[in-house]
C-alpha positions in Angstrom: -41.0 -33.9 21.6 -42.4 -30.7 19.9 -39.1 -28.9 21.4 -37.3 -32.0 19.7 -39.2 -31.6 16.3 -38.3 -27.8 16.1 -34.8 -27.7 17.5 -34.4 -30.2 14.3 -36.5 -28.5 11.8 -34.2 -24.8 12.6 -31.0 -26.9 12.5 -32.1 -28.4 9.3 -33.3 -25.1 7.8 -29.5 -23.8 9.1 -27.8 -26.5 7.3 -29.8 -25.9 4.2 -29.3 -22.4 3.9 -25.2 -22.9 4.8 -25.5 -25.2 1.8 -26.9 -22.5 -0.4 -24.2 -20.0 0.5 -22.0 -22.7 0.0 -23.5 -23.3 -3.7 -23.8 -19.8 -4.8 -20.1 -19.0 -3.6 -19.0 -22.0 -5.6 -20.4 -20.5 -8.9 -18.4 -17.5 -7.9 -18.6 -14.7 -10.1 -22.1 -14.3 -10.8 -22.3 -10.8 -11.8 -19.8 -7.6 -11.9 -17.3 -7.3 -9.0 -16.6 -3.9 -8.1 -12.5 -3.0 -7.1 -12.3 -0.2 -4.7 -9.4 2.0 -5.3 -9.2 4.8 -2.5 -7.1 7.2 -4.8 -7.6 9.3 -7.7 -7.5 7.7 -11.1 -4.1 7.4 -12.6 -2.0 6.9 -10.0 0.3 3.8 -9.6 -2.4 2.2 -7.4 -5.0 3.3 -9.9 -3.2 1.2 -12.7 -2.4 -1.4 -10.9 -6.0 -2.8 -10.2 -6.9 -1.9 -13.9 -4.6 -4.6 -14.9 -5.3 -7.1 -12.2 -9.2 -6.3 -13.1 -9.0 -7.1 -16.6 -7.3 -10.2 -15.9 -9.3 -11.1 -13.4 -12.6 -10.4 -16.2 -10.8 -12.9 -18.5 -9.9 -15.6 -16.0 -13.2 -15.9 -14.2 -15.8 -14.9 -16.9 -17.3 -12.2 -15.1 -16.7 -8.4 -15.5 -14.1 -6.9 -12.2 -14.3 -3.0 -12.8 -12.4 -0.5 -10.7 -14.2 2.6 -9.0 -12.3 5.1 -7.3 -13.0 6.9 -4.1 -10.5 9.3 -3.2 -11.2 11.0 0.2 -9.6 11.3 4.1 -6.5 9.8 2.7 -7.9 7.0 1.3 -10.4 6.0 4.6 -13.4 6.9 2.3 -13.0 3.8 -0.1 -11.4 1.7 2.9 -14.9 2.3 4.9 -16.8 1.7 1.9 -15.3 -1.6 1.0 -15.2 -2.7 5.1 -19.1 -2.1 5.2 -19.8 -3.7 1.8 -22.1 -6.7 1.8 -19.5 -9.8 2.5 -20.3 -11.8 -0.4 -17.0 -11.2 -3.0 -18.7 -8.3 -5.2 -16.8 -5.6 -3.4 -12.6 -5.8 -3.3 -10.3 -3.2 -2.3 -6.6 -2.2 -3.8 -4.7 -0.7 -0.6 -1.5 0.9 -0.3 0.3 1.1 2.9 -1.5 4.0 4.4 -3.9 1.3 5.2 -2.0 0.1 7.6 -0.4 3.4 8.6 -3.9 5.4 8.8 -5.4 3.6 12.1 -2.2 4.1 14.0 -1.8 7.9 13.5 -5.8 9.0 13.3 -7.7 9.6 16.6 -10.7 7.9 14.9 -10.9 5.4 12.0 -14.0 4.0 10.3 -12.2 0.2 9.8 -9.9 -2.1 11.6 -7.0 -3.6 9.1 -7.2 -6.7 10.5 -11.2 -7.2 11.8 -12.7 -5.3 9.0 -11.1 -7.4 6.0 -10.6 -10.7 4.5 -6.7 -10.7 2.7 -6.5 -11.8 -0.8 -3.0 -11.5 -1.4 -0.7 -8.7 -1.8 -0.3 -8.1 -5.6 3.3 -5.4 -6.2 6.0 -3.9 -4.3 8.2 -0.8 -5.4 11.1 0.2 -3.8 11.1 3.6 -1.4 14.0 5.7 -2.1 15.6 8.9 -0.9 16.1 11.4 -3.4 17.2 15.1 -3.5 17.1 18.3 -6.1 20.1 18.5 -7.5 20.6 21.6 -5.8 21.6 20.2 -2.4 25.0 19.3 -2.2 25.1 15.8 -0.6 26.1 13.2 -3.3 25.1 9.9 -0.5 23.0 9.2 2.4 25.7 9.7 4.6 26.9 13.4 3.2 23.0 14.0 3.5 23.2 13.7 7.4 26.1 15.5 7.7 25.0 18.5 5.4 21.6 18.1 7.6 23.4 18.0 11.0 25.5 21.2 10.0 22.5 23.3 9.1 19.8 22.5 11.2 16.1 23.8 9.7 17.6 25.0 6.7 16.2 22.0 4.6 13.1 20.7 4.3 11.4 17.3 3.1 8.6 16.6 1.0 5.5 14.3 1.5 2.2 13.4 0.3 0.5 14.4 3.7 0.9 14.0 7.4 0.9 10.7 9.2 1.6 8.9 5.8 4.5 6.6 5.0 6.5 9.1 3.5 6.1 11.1 6.9 6.9 8.2 9.0 10.3 7.5 6.6 11.6 10.8 6.9 10.9 11.2 10.9 12.2 7.7 11.6 15.8 8.7 9.7 15.8 12.3 10.6 14.5 13.1 13.9 14.4 9.7 15.8 18.1 8.2 14.2 19.7 11.3 14.2 18.1 13.9 16.3 17.9 16.2 13.1 15.9 18.9 12.9 13.7 18.9 9.1 11.3 20.7 8.2 8.4 18.6 7.1 6.2 19.8 4.3 3.3 18.1 3.8 1.4 17.9 0.6 -2.1 17.0 -0.4 -1.2 14.2 -2.7 2.3 12.6 -4.1 2.4 14.4 -7.2 2.6 17.8 -5.7 5.2 16.6 -3.6 7.2 15.5 -6.5 6.6 18.8 -8.5 8.1 20.8 -5.6 10.9 19.1 -5.4 11.6 19.2 -8.7 11.0 23.0 -8.4 13.1 23.3 -5.4 10.7 25.0 -3.5 11.7 21.7 -1.3 14.7 19.9 -0.7 14.1 15.8 -0.4 11.6 13.0 -0.5 11.2 9.8 0.3 9.0 8.3 -2.9 8.2 5.5 -4.7 10.6 4.8 -7.3 7.5 3.9 -10.2 7.0 7.9 -9.8 10.3 8.9 -10.1 12.3 7.0 -12.4 12.1 9.2 -15.2 13.5 12.3 -13.3 16.2 10.2 -11.8 17.0 9.1 -15.4 17.2 13.3 -16.7 19.2 14.2 -13.7 16.6 16.4 -12.3 16.1 14.4 -9.2 19.1 12.8 -7.3 18.7 9.7 -5.9 20.9 9.1 -2.6 19.6 5.5 -1.5 16.8 3.3 -1.5 15.4 1.9 1.3 14.5 -1.8 0.4 16.4 -4.6 1.6 17.6 -5.0 -1.9 19.1 -2.8 -4.9 17.0 -1.7 -7.3 17.0 -3.4 -11.0 16.3 -0.1 -12.4 19.2 1.6 -10.3 21.6 -1.0 -9.6 24.6 1.6 -8.3 22.3 3.0 -6.0 22.9 1.3 -2.2 20.5 0.3 0.0 20.3 2.3 3.2 21.5 -0.4 5.1 24.7 -1.2 2.8 25.1 2.8 3.4 25.4 2.1 7.2 21.8 3.0 8.0 20.5 -0.7 9.4 16.9 -1.5 10.4 15.3 1.4 7.9 14.0 -0.9 5.4 10.3 0.3 3.6 8.6 -1.0 0.4 5.6 0.5 -1.5 3.0 -2.5 -1.2 -0.1 -3.1 -2.5 -2.4 -5.7 -1.9 -6.2 -6.9 -2.8 -8.7 -7.3 0.2 -12.2 -8.3 0.8 -14.8 -7.7 3.3 -14.3 -9.6 6.4 -16.7 -12.7 6.5 -16.7 -13.4 3.0 -16.8 -16.9 2.1 -13.3 -18.5 2.0 -14.1 -20.3 -1.2 -14.3 -16.9 -2.6 -11.2 -15.7 -1.3 -9.4 -19.0 -2.2 -10.6 -18.7 -5.9 -9.6 -15.4 -6.2 -6.2 -15.8 -4.8 -5.8 -18.8 -7.0 -6.5 -16.7 -10.4 -3.9 -13.6 -8.8 -1.2 -16.3 -8.5 -1.8 -16.7 -12.3 -2.3 -13.1 -13.3 0.7 -12.0 -11.5 3.0 -14.6 -13.1 2.0 -13.3 -16.8 4.5 -12.0 -18.9 2.4 -9.2 -19.9 1.9 -8.3 -16.4 5.2 -8.3 -15.2 6.3 -6.3 -18.0 3.1 -3.7 -17.6 4.2 -3.4 -14.0 8.0 -3.1 -14.8 6.7 0.1 -16.3 5.5 1.9 -13.8 8.2 0.4 -11.5 6.4 -2.2 -9.5 7.5 -5.8 -9.2 4.6 -8.7 -8.9 4.7 -9.8 -5.2 2.1 -12.4 -4.7 1.0 -14.1 -1.2 -0.8 -16.4 0.6 -4.2 -14.7 2.2 -2.5 -15.8 5.6 0.8 -14.1 4.6 -1.0 -11.0 3.8 -2.6 -11.3 7.1 0.7 -11.7 8.7 2.1 -8.6 6.7 -0.4 -6.3 8.0 0.6 -7.2 11.4 4.1 -7.0 11.0 3.7 -3.9 9.3 2.1 -2.1 12.2 4.3 -3.5 14.6 7.2 -1.6 12.6 5.5 1.6 12.4 3.4 1.9 16.0 6.7 2.7 17.7 8.0 5.3 15.3 4.4 6.6 15.9 4.4 7.1 19.6 8.0 7.9 19.8 7.2 11.0 17.0 4.0 11.6 18.8 2.5 11.7 14.9 -1.2 11.9 15.4 -4.0 13.4 13.6 -7.6 14.5 15.3 
C-alpha cells in the first residue's frame, strides 16, 4: 500500500511539473531572448538576424537581441547555442557551414541533427561562380577549357579550408573535371572577395549578396549561378545546369535553430511568427537589398534540409579527403 502511495505521489508530482513547464512555455517569451550569430557583425547572416530579432520583438512583445560569437569557423557560437538551456531563450541563426563543419572536422562540439531543434529556414542567396576580368574566360565552359589548358596557373579564393565555397570549387574543378586549380583559403569571405578584385586570385565562389555591386561595376565577371534557377538580379547569367554542368546545385541558406528538447509549443510559436515576418513587404525589401530571398519552412522541412545537405557534401569531402584536424 505504501509503495503504491509513493508511486502515485511521484507520478502526480511529475504531471504537475510537466504542467508547470507547459504553462511557462505557453507564456513564452517572458524575458529577453538571445539570438547567437556565430560570425562577426556586419555580414549578411548578421543583418538577417537583426531584421528577424527586431520583428520578433515587435510581434511577441519581448526583446530579441543578437549576440555575435565568432570563432573556429562558426563552431564557437554554435557550441554555445547547443549547450544553452532548452527553454527558448537562446536561439542561433546558422549558415551552410553549420552542416559542413561536422563533415570536415575530426572533432566537433555539436551534432547538427541531435543538438538542435530546427525552427525555420529564413533566407537564401544564390551562389555564383565569378572571375577577375583579367581571366579571359567569358562563360563557364570557357573557364573549364582555360583551366584544362593551363594546369596550376589559376587559383580560386575561399573564406577558408573546408567551407562551402571550398567544397563547391573542389567538386567542380577536381572531382568533375580533374583540373589542377590552386585553392587559396582566406579568413572570411570579405578578404577572399578583396583578393579576387585585386587580381591576387582568379576565381571565386560567392553568394550574390556580397558581390552584386562589383558585378554591376564590371570589377568581377559572373560566369554562372549554382542555383537551380536564374537570378532575378542577373537574369542573363545561366545556371550551371543550363551551361551543361548538371548536378552541381548549391545555395547559401540561413536558418533559425533552438537547442534540442526546446518545448514544441515554443518552437511552434517561433515558427508561426517567422512565417508572418518573412511575408512582410518591408522584410522582403530589406533582404533583397543584401541579395537574399525569404525561405520559410516548417521545422520538419528544416530538419530534412540539414540531412539532405549533409548527404550532398559527404561524398565530396570523402572523395577529395577534405579534413581539418
